[in-house]
N, C-alpha and C positions, 0 to 999 in steps of 0.2 A: 265308514265310507270316505274315500279321498275327496277333498274339496276341488281337485283339478285332475285332469288327465295329462300325464307327462308323455308327450310324444317328441321329446327333445333329448333323449338319452345320449345322443352323440355330443351334445354340448357339455353335459356333466351328469353324474349320477348321485343318488343319495348314498351316504356311507352305510355299509352293511353293519348290522348289530354286532356280528362277530369281530369286525374290524375295530369298532369302537371299544369293545371289551378288551381286545388285545393291546390297544393304544393307551388306555386309561392309566395303567400303573406308571408309564413312562412320561406322563404329563402331570401326574399328581404326586406320586411317592418316589419313584426312582427317576427323578427329573434331571439328573446330573448332566454336566457338559462332558462329553467323551474325550475332550482334549485335556482334562485334568488328571490328577493322580490319586485323589482320595476315594473313599468308599463309594460315594454317589457317582463319581466319574467312572470308577471301575464297573459298577453295575450298568451304566450307560454303554460302556465299551462292549460288555458281554452281549447286551441286547442288540447293539448295532452289528456286531460280528455275526450273531445268529440270523438277524434279518438279511444281512448281505448273503450269507450262505443259502438261505431259503430262496431269496429272490434270484440269485444266480442260477440255482438249480432249475427253477421254473423257466428262466430265459435261455437256458442252454449255454451258459458260459461259466468260467471260473470265477470264484469270489474276487480274485485279484483283478478281474477284467470289468468289474462293476463300479460305476461312479454314481453315488446318489446326488441328485440335483433338486432344484425347486420345481421341476415339472417338464412337460414336453417342449415348451418353447426354449428354455435354457438348454436342454439336451440337444435340440435341433441346432441352435445357434453355435454351440461348441463343436458339434460334429461337422457342420457344413463349413464353418470358418476355419476350423483347425485350431481354434483358441486364439490367444493373444501373444505375439502378433500372428496374423492369419498365415496359413500354410502357403507355400509357393504353388504356382500352377493355377489352373482354372477350375472352378467349381461348376458343376452341371446339374440341372434338375429338369423335371417335366413341368409343363405349363399348368398342371392341375395340382401342384403341391400345396400344402398348407403354407400360409404366409410366413410362418416361422422358418421355413426353408426357402421359399421363393424370394422373400424380401432380402435375405442374407445373400443369396446368389446374385441378385441384381445389384445389391450394394457393393459387392466385390467385383462387379464387372464380368460376371460369369455368363454361361450360356443356358438359355431356356429352350427346351425341346418340345415341339408340338405333341399332341396326344391323339389317339385314335378315337373312334366313336364311342368307346367305352370308358374314356378318360384315362386310359393307360398310355404310358410313354410309347411313342412310335419308335420301335427298335431299329428300323432302317434309318430313320432320321438321326437317331442317336449314334449309330455306327458312322454315318457320314460326318457328323460333327466331331466325333472323337478322332477320326482320321485327319480332319482339317486342323484341329488343335495340335495334333501330333507333329504337324509340319511347321508349327510356330515355336517361339521361345517360351510359350506358356501352355504346355500340354495339360490335358485334363488330369487333375490330382484327386478329384472326388466326383462321384455321381450319386445323386440322392433321388430315390424313388420310393414313394410311400407304399407300405404293404397293403393298405386298404384306404381308399379315398374317404376323407372325412365328410364330404358333402353327398356324393352319389353312391358311395359304398362299394365301388368296384375293387376287387382284389387283384393284385398284380403278381405275376410269376417272377419272383426274384432270381430264380435259377436261370431263366432266359436272359434277364438283364446281366447277370454275372457272366454268362457266356459271351455276350457282346463285349463286355469289358475285357475279358481274357484275350479276345481276338484283336481288339482295336485299341485298348488302353490298359495293358496288363499291370501297370504300376499305379493305377488309380484305385482308390478305396471305394467300396460301395456302402452307402448309408441308407438306412430305411427308417422313416418315421412310422413306427408301429403303434402309435398312440391309439388310433381308432381300432386297430386290429386286435389289440390285446384282450378285449372283452370277448372275442369270438374265435380266436385261433390259438393253437398251441405254438407259441413263439419259438420254443426250443427247436421246432422243425421248420415252421414257415419262415422265420427270419434267419435261419442258419447260413444262407449264402452271403449275408451282409457282415462286413467287418465292424460296422457301427450301427447300433440299434437304440432308438429313443422310445421311452414309454412314460406314461403319466398315471398317477394313482387315481385321480378323481373320475376317470372315464370307466372304471370297472368296480365301483363300490368302495374305493379307497378315499382318503382325504385329499383335499386340495393342498397345494404347496409342496408336494413331493413327487419326484420322478426319478428316472435312472437313465444312464447312458452306458451301454455296453461298448467297451473299447477292447476288441480282441487283441491278443498278444501279437506284437509286431506292427500294429497300426499306430502311427504317430499322431498324437493330439496333444496340444499344449493346453494348460488351464485357461479358462475364459475369465475366471474370477481369481484375483491375486490377493494375498494377504497373510493368512495364517498357515497355509500349506496343508490344510486338512485333505482327506480322501487321497492319501499317499501323494500329495502335491498336485493332484489333478483338479481339485476344486476347493478353493478356500472358503471359509465361513463355517460357523458352528453347525454341525450336522443335525438335522431334524430327526432325532432318534425315534420319537413317537410316530412321526410320519413314515420313517423307514419300516418300523414294525407294522404299521398299517398297510403299507404297500405290499409287504410280504404276505400278510394275512389275506388281503384282497385278491392277490394273484392266486393264492392257494385255493380260496373259495371258488374263484372263476374256473380254474383248471379242473377242479374236482367235479364241478357241476356242468362242465362244457357240453358233453354230448346231449344230456337231457335238456338243458336250457336252449341250446341251438335248435334242436328239433322242435321244441314247443314254440319258441319265438318265431322261427321260420314259418310255421303254420299260421300264426297270427298275422305276420307280415303279408303272407300270400293272400289271406282272406281280406285284409285291408286293401291291398293293391287291386285285387280282382274286383272287389266291391266298388272301388272308386272308378275303375275303368268302365264297369257296367252302368254306373249311375250318372257319371258326369260327362256330358258331351264336350269334345275338344280337350280331353285330358290325355296326356301321354306319359308313359314311364320314361324318364330321361335317358337311361342307358340300357333299357331292357328291350330286346327284340322278341316279339311274339310271346310275351309272358315267360320267357326263359330267364329265370333269376339265379341260375347256377353260379354266375360270376360275382354275385353280390354277397356282402355280409348278411347274416340272417335277420338283422334288425333294421335294415335300411330300406325305406320306400321313398324314392325321390321322384317327384312328378313335375310336369310343367303344364299349365292350364291356359288355353288360348283366351285372349282378351280379358284377362284377370290381372289385377295388380296385387302383387304378393303382400305388400304392406297393409293394404285394406283387408285382404283375406285373413292375415294373421290377427288383426284387431278383432274381426268378427269371430274367429275361432276362440280367441281368448275370452270373448264375451260369453261363449258357450262352455267355458271352463277347460279349454284345450290349449296346452302349451306346445308350440311348434316353432319352426324357423324357416327362413328363406334360404339359408346357406350356412356357412361357417359361423359359429358363435363368436368368433373373433372379429367378424365384420358386421357388427350390429347395425341394423337399419337396412331394410330391403331396398331402399332407393339407390344404394350404391351399386347394386347388382353383384352377381357372383362371377369371379374370374374363372371358375371351373365351367360354368354354363357358357360363358363367352368362349372359352377355349374349345368347347364342343361344337361351336357354331350353330347353336339352336336358333331357329327362326325367331325373330323379335316378337312376333305375335304370341309365341309360347314362352319365351325366355322371361318376360316380365311377370309371369305367373309361376315362377319356380317355387317349389315347396318341399322342404325336407321333413319327413316324418320318421322318427327313429324310435324303435322300441328297445326295451332292455329286460333284464331278468325279473323285474317287478311288473312287467306289462301283463294285462289280463284280457280275456274275451270282452269284458265290459268296456274296457278302453276302446277296443276296436269298434264295438257297437256305437259308442258315443260319437266317434269320428265319422263313421258311415252315415249317421243321422245328421250331424251338424255340417259337415263340409259341403255336400251337394246343395244344401239349403243356402249356405253362405255364398257359394258361387252364383246361384240363381239370383240372389239379392243384389250382388255386385253387377251382374249383367242387366238386371232390370233397371238399376240406377243409371247405367251407361246409356241404355236405350231411351230413357225418358228425357 
């Protein structure tokens, strides 16, 4: 029996046994540097080429369009900035993007577009801003919209975004941070409208320290890291061969199990969310109207609880053996608040009690039972303290 209940799969996942088995030979036996020319190096090159082909096939791109990186943050940074030096023009993103996108756009003096009640980019506001930028000497060169929000789990329609770009900024590239979506969606279809796609291994049962950036043919991106000219000159640094093999294996496991896992986890998530709504007074689902969760990833349950402090709630949940979060794992510490919840305009009475509960392929009915027993009790305890 597990010593804890992991309801923070959006932050990271345990490495799948199949992935560890696939990686081990290239960490212990065939550990060569693929930039060399001897036997160990040639073995590493073969493994890297195979991993690239398998990963590209699963992401819906050519092997030549795939750049292995250290993870989602690096992939996002390279895509949004355009590399070093940054691309000309203005980068644009939504207000609910991961900080690996949002912070780069702001650092470059780009434009941040408001979101709707579901945390999706406001398409009308995007069109207006693209038209405005088109009248300046720095028109939009890239628009970044995440395929699925890492905090509240809302899925975006990239085809609708691409249509806006075609009409209002036809020369701008579309980038999507698909890091959170990769565990739940077939990216070969869902991310097809984007010219640039970021993924990360550790969100879907792969290792930390490996990711990929899809750069479709004709899309201009300079390297962000300079030095040895690896990855066809697109990303310098010794390539993480074992990690690349692990990423390919994790993607294959995920895609093969996707229909069954999504159906099972969605049912668990719905039971969790409905149970909390029924048991906890003053609890709302952050982006779910009338219990309609069709726009959410199967594993995401994001709630806000009136007159409850997230940090205190998380401590009490941890005391009951439950791991959860108040928002993005990159913004540790609930006291700083969530930029996504702020962008949604949630009432302050509720926003302070933001809670992200995310399930994964290892989640069980027993996990849900544990949370449904512990969370209402924790909320009652906090409210009793406040009243005394």
